[in-house]
C-alpha positions as CSV (number, residue, x, y, z in Angstrom):
1,X,-0.1,0.0,0.2
2,X,1.8,3.3,-0.9
3,X,-0.6,6.6,0.5
4,X,2.2,9.3,-0.7
5,X,-0.8,11.7,-2.0
6,X,0.4,15.1,-3.5
7,X,-0.6,18.5,-3.4
8,X,-2.4,18.0,-6.6
9,X,-4.2,15.5,-6.0
10,X,-6.0,16.8,-2.8
11,X,-10.1,17.8,-3.6
12,X,-12.1,19.7,-1.6
13,X,-10.3,21.0,0.9
14,X,-9.6,25.1,2.3
15,X,-6.2,26.2,2.0
16,X,-3.7,29.0,4.3
17,X,-1.6,30.7,2.6
18,X,2.1,31.5,4.5
19,X,3.2,35.1,4.1
20,X,5.2,34.3,1.0
21,X,1.7,32.8,-1.0
22,X,-0.7,35.2,0.9
23,X,1.4,37.5,-1.1
24,X,2.0,36.4,-4.2
25,X,-1.4,34.6,-4.4
26,X,-3.1,38.9,-4.7
27,X,0.1,40.2,-6.4
28,X,-0.8,37.4,-9.1
29,X,-4.9,38.6,-8.1
30,X,-4.0,41.9,-9.2
31,X,-2.4,41.5,-12.0
32,X,-5.0,39.7,-13.6
33,X,-7.0,42.5,-13.5
34,X,-7.8,42.8,-9.4
35,X,-10.4,41.3,-7.9
36,X,-13.6,42.4,-9.4
37,X,-12.1,40.7,-12.9
38,X,-10.6,38.1,-10.7
39,X,-14.1,37.5,-10.1
40,X,-15.9,37.7,-12.8
41,X,-13.6,35.1,-14.3
42,X,-13.8,32.2,-12.1
43,X,-18.0,33.1,-11.0
44,X,-17.1,33.5,-7.9
45,X,-18.8,36.6,-5.6
46,X,-16.1,39.3,-5.4
47,X,-16.8,39.9,-1.5
48,X,-16.3,36.7,-1.1
49,X,-13.3,37.2,-2.4
50,X,-12.2,40.6,-0.7
51,X,-13.3,38.2,2.7
52,X,-10.7,36.1,2.0
53,X,-8.2,38.8,2.0
54,X,-9.6,41.0,4.6
55,X,-9.8,38.2,6.6
56,X,-7.3,35.6,5.6
57,X,-8.9,32.9,5.2
58,X,-8.9,29.7,4.2
59,X,-9.0,29.3,0.2
60,X,-10.5,26.8,-2.1
61,X,-7.9,24.1,-3.0
62,X,-9.0,24.5,-6.7
63,X,-8.8,28.2,-6.9
64,X,-5.5,28.4,-5.7
65,X,-4.5,25.3,-7.8
66,X,-5.5,27.8,-10.9
67,X,-3.8,31.1,-9.5
68,X,-0.4,29.3,-8.8
69,X,-0.8,26.0,-11.0
70,X,-1.0,22.6,-9.4
71,X,2.0,22.6,-6.6
72,X,1.6,25.1,-4.4
73,X,2.9,23.1,-1.7
74,X,5.6,26.0,-0.5
75,X,3.1,28.3,0.6
76,X,0.4,25.9,2.1
77,X,0.4,26.8,6.2
78,X,-2.9,24.4,6.7
79,X,-5.9,22.9,5.1
80,X,-8.8,21.7,5.9
81,X,-12.4,20.8,5.3
82,X,-15.4,22.8,4.8
83,X,-17.0,24.4,7.5
84,X,-15.8,24.6,11.4
85,X,-13.4,21.8,10.9
86,X,-10.1,21.7,12.4
87,X,-6.6,21.8,10.4
88,X,-4.1,20.6,9.7
89,X,-1.0,22.3,10.9
90,X,2.6,22.3,8.9
91,X,1.0,19.4,6.5
92,X,4.0,17.7,4.5
93,X,3.8,17.0,0.8
94,X,4.1,15.1,-0.8
95,X,2.2,12.7,2.1
96,X,4.7,10.9,3.7
97,X,4.5,6.9,2.5
98,X,2.5,4.3,5.3
99,X,1.1,1.2,5.4
100,X,0.9,1.2,8.7
101,X,-1.3,4.0,9.1
102,X,-3.0,2.9,6.2
103,X,-3.9,-0.2,7.9
104,X,-5.0,0.8,11.2
105,X,-7.3,2.8,9.3
106,X,-9.2,-0.2,7.3
107,X,-9.3,-2.0,10.0
108,X,-9.9,-0.2,13.3
109,X,-11.3,3.4,12.2
110,X,-15.1,3.1,12.4
111,X,-17.3,6.4,11.5
112,X,-19.9,6.9,13.7
113,X,-23.1,8.7,13.4
114,X,-21.9,12.0,12.0
115,X,-19.6,10.5,9.4
116,X,-16.9,11.5,11.9
117,X,-14.0,8.8,12.0
118,X,-13.2,6.7,15.3
119,X,-10.4,4.7,15.6
120,X,-11.2,2.7,18.7
121,X,-8.3,0.4,20.6
122,X,-8.9,-1.2,24.3
123,X,-5.1,-0.3,24.3
124,X,-3.6,2.7,24.8
125,X,-0.6,2.3,23.2
126,X,-2.5,1.7,20.5
127,X,-4.2,4.4,20.2
128,X,-0.4,6.7,21.4
129,X,1.2,4.8,17.7
130,X,-2.2,5.5,16.0
131,X,-1.2,9.6,16.8
132,X,1.8,9.0,15.8
133,X,1.5,8.3,12.1
134,X,-1.3,10.4,12.1
135,X,1.5,13.6,13.1
136,X,3.4,11.9,10.7
137,X,1.3,13.6,7.3
138,X,1.6,17.8,10.1
139,X,-0.3,18.3,13.1
140,X,-3.2,16.9,12.2
141,X,-6.1,17.7,15.5
142,X,-7.4,14.3,17.0
143,X,-9.3,13.8,20.9
144,X,-9.3,10.8,22.6
145,X,-12.1,9.5,24.4
146,X,-12.4,7.7,27.2
147,X,-14.9,4.4,27.0
148,X,-15.7,1.2,26.7
149,X,-12.7,1.2,24.7
150,X,-10.3,4.2,23.8
151,X,-11.4,6.6,20.7
152,X,-9.6,8.8,19.4
153,X,-11.1,11.2,16.7
154,X,-10.3,13.0,14.2
155,X,-11.4,14.9,11.2
156,X,-13.7,13.7,8.6
157,X,-12.2,15.2,5.3
158,X,-8.8,13.7,6.5
159,X,-11.0,10.3,6.9
160,X,-12.0,11.1,3.7
161,X,-8.7,11.6,1.8
162,X,-7.1,8.5,3.1
163,X,-10.4,6.6,2.1
164,X,-8.8,8.3,-2.0
165,X,-5.7,7.2,-0.7
166,X,-6.2,3.1,-0.4
C-alpha cells in the first residue's frame, strides 16, 4: 500500500497560505486585473474574495491551483475541510508513505453516526501509535475519549483523503 498523496491530488479542502504565498496570491490577482475582474473570470463572488483577503481566510484549493498551478505546496501553512472543521497545520507534502497507517485505518476505524472517523482500541499504546502516525502528515487535530474502549477521533475530511489513497 502506498498513501503518498501530492498537493495536486487534494480536492475539496481549503488552504491557508503562508505570508509569502499570500503576497504572491494577491499579487497575481492584482495582475489579473484586480479582485472584480478575477471574481468574474472564475465566477466567484467578489465580496467573498474581499473577505478572504481582509480576514486572511482559508481559500478553496481549486482556486489556489488555478492561480499557482498544481504544485503550490511550498506555500501551504494549513488545510482543512468545509465548515468549522479543524485544520492540519504544517502539512507535509507529498504525504509520507505509511502502510501501517492505512492498515490501521482500514481495519480499526469506523465512522460514527455523524460520519466522524473513530479509531478504537483497548490498549493505550495502540492509540498512542495511531496518533503518532497521524502526526507524520502534519499537526493533525484529534481528540481521545475513554469509553468501554479508547476512541481517537480525527477530522472527517482527512478520513476522506485516506479513503482515496487506499
